[in-house]
C-alpha positions as CSV (number, residue, x, y, z in Angstrom):
1,X,-1.5,-19.1,-2.2
2,X,1.4,-19.9,0.0
3,X,2.6,-17.9,3.0
4,X,5.7,-17.1,1.0
5,X,3.7,-15.2,-1.5
6,X,1.6,-12.9,0.8
7,X,2.4,-11.0,3.9
8,X,0.0,-9.0,6.1
9,X,0.4,-6.7,9.1
10,X,-2.4,-5.5,11.3
11,X,-2.6,-2.4,13.5
12,X,-5.4,-1.1,15.6
13,X,-6.0,2.6,14.8
14,X,-8.0,4.8,17.2
15,X,-10.3,6.2,14.5
16,X,-13.6,5.3,12.7
17,X,-13.2,3.2,9.6
18,X,-14.6,6.0,7.4
19,X,-11.8,8.3,8.7
20,X,-9.2,5.7,7.9
21,X,-10.7,5.1,4.5
22,X,-10.6,8.8,3.7
23,X,-6.9,8.8,4.3
24,X,-6.0,5.6,2.4
25,X,-8.0,6.7,-0.7
26,X,-5.9,9.8,-0.9
27,X,-2.6,8.7,-2.5
28,X,-0.8,11.5,-0.7
29,X,-1.7,9.9,2.6
30,X,-1.4,6.1,2.1
31,X,1.7,5.5,0.0
32,X,4.3,7.7,1.5
33,X,6.8,6.0,3.7
34,X,8.6,8.8,5.5
35,X,12.4,8.6,5.7
36,X,13.0,5.8,3.3
37,X,12.4,7.6,0.1
38,X,10.9,4.4,-1.2
39,X,7.3,5.2,-2.0
40,X,6.3,8.8,-2.8
41,X,3.0,9.7,-4.5
42,X,3.0,12.0,-7.4
43,X,2.0,15.5,-6.4
44,X,-0.9,15.6,-8.8
45,X,-2.5,12.4,-7.6
46,X,-6.3,12.5,-7.2
47,X,-8.5,10.7,-4.6
48,X,-9.1,7.1,-5.5
49,X,-12.8,6.3,-5.9
50,X,-13.3,3.1,-7.9
51,X,-11.8,0.1,-9.6
52,X,-9.7,1.3,-12.6
53,X,-8.5,4.6,-11.0
54,X,-4.8,5.1,-11.4
55,X,-2.1,6.9,-9.5
56,X,1.5,7.5,-10.2
57,X,4.3,6.9,-7.7
58,X,7.9,8.0,-7.8
59,X,9.9,5.0,-6.7
60,X,13.4,4.8,-5.3
61,X,14.2,1.2,-5.0
62,X,17.8,1.6,-3.6
63,X,16.8,0.2,-0.2
64,X,16.0,-3.1,-1.9
65,X,19.3,-3.0,-3.8
66,X,17.8,-3.8,-7.2
67,X,18.0,-0.3,-8.7
68,X,20.9,1.4,-6.9
69,X,20.5,5.1,-6.6
70,X,17.9,5.1,-9.4
71,X,14.5,6.6,-9.5
72,X,11.6,5.6,-11.7
73,X,7.9,6.0,-11.9
74,X,5.2,3.4,-11.8
75,X,1.5,3.7,-12.6
76,X,-0.7,1.8,-10.1
77,X,-4.3,0.7,-10.8
78,X,-7.0,0.1,-8.2
79,X,-8.0,-3.5,-8.6
80,X,-10.5,-3.8,-5.7
81,X,-12.5,-1.1,-4.0
82,X,-15.1,-1.6,-1.3
83,X,-16.3,1.7,0.2
84,X,-15.1,2.2,3.7
85,X,-13.7,-1.3,3.8
86,X,-11.0,-2.2,1.3
87,X,-8.6,-0.6,-1.2
88,X,-6.2,-2.8,-3.3
89,X,-3.9,-1.7,-6.1
90,X,-1.5,-3.3,-8.5
91,X,1.1,-2.4,-11.0
92,X,-0.9,-4.1,-13.7
93,X,-4.3,-2.9,-15.0
94,X,-7.7,-4.3,-14.2
95,X,-8.3,-7.6,-15.9
96,X,-4.7,-8.1,-16.9
97,X,-2.6,-11.1,-16.1
98,X,-1.0,-10.9,-12.7
99,X,2.6,-9.9,-13.1
100,X,4.1,-8.2,-10.2
101,X,2.6,-7.6,-6.8
102,X,-0.6,-6.3,-5.3
103,X,-0.9,-4.1,-2.3
104,X,-4.0,-3.3,-0.2
105,X,-5.7,-2.2,3.0
106,X,-8.6,-4.0,4.6
107,X,-10.5,-2.3,7.4
108,X,-12.4,-4.1,10.2
109,X,-14.3,-1.7,12.5
110,X,-14.0,-2.7,16.1
111,X,-16.4,0.0,17.3
112,X,-17.4,3.5,16.3
113,X,-14.0,4.9,17.2
114,X,-11.6,2.1,16.5
115,X,-10.5,0.2,13.4
116,X,-8.3,-2.8,12.8
117,X,-6.3,-2.0,9.6
118,X,-4.6,-4.8,7.7
119,X,-2.0,-3.8,5.2
120,X,-0.9,-6.6,2.8
121,X,1.1,-7.4,-0.3
122,X,0.7,-10.4,-2.5
123,X,3.5,-11.4,-4.8
124,X,2.0,-14.6,-6.0
125,X,1.9,-13.2,-9.6
126,X,5.6,-12.3,-9.5
127,X,8.3,-14.4,-11.0
128,X,10.5,-16.2,-8.5
129,X,13.5,-14.3,-9.7
130,X,11.8,-11.1,-8.4
131,X,11.2,-12.5,-5.0
132,X,14.8,-13.8,-4.9
133,X,16.1,-10.3,-5.2
134,X,14.8,-9.1,-1.9
135,X,14.9,-10.5,1.7
136,X,11.4,-12.0,1.5
137,X,9.3,-11.5,3.6
138,X,11.3,-9.3,5.9
139,X,11.5,-6.3,3.5
140,X,7.8,-6.3,2.6
141,X,6.8,-6.7,6.3
142,X,9.0,-3.9,7.4
143,X,7.6,-1.7,4.6
144,X,4.0,-2.5,5.6
145,X,4.6,-1.9,9.3
146,X,6.1,1.5,8.5
147,X,3.2,2.3,6.3
148,X,0.7,1.5,9.1
149,X,2.7,3.5,11.6
150,X,2.5,6.5,9.3
151,X,-1.2,5.9,8.5
152,X,-2.1,5.8,12.3
153,X,-0.2,9.0,12.8
154,X,-1.9,10.8,10.0
155,X,-5.4,9.6,10.9
156,X,-5.3,10.5,14.6
157,X,-3.6,13.8,14.0
158,X,-6.0,16.7,13.3
159,X,-5.6,18.3,10.0
160,X,-4.1,21.8,10.1
């Protein structure tokens, strides 16, 4: 896999890995990117618990310029799940040929109260024409960074 097909961003979050994992397995917590309107979880999404679980996202791709002012829904499928360590999902089902991109979180506990969280996306299964439509890797990196900022804020803020 070449660097042009996968991007990763790492952020140290002041929380235990289990607390971070509890947030990322809740689609309401891990896919929302505040302010961009780009990734918004369906209101009836359930907690993700295993490979094959699915969740729906309402997508507004206008920031990428490929679907101006349009909205559509995608069904994402969990493709890798390692309790308290990793969650990965794709727009294709488990065992299907890779078409599109895969997103994920990988957790690396530093100690009992700190976790390094890596957020990544892999577009190696995407046609080149898809990658040519966005400013790669700038747009995915910016999206991942914003997602990690929001994740850190949610994890370290006590629930009401």
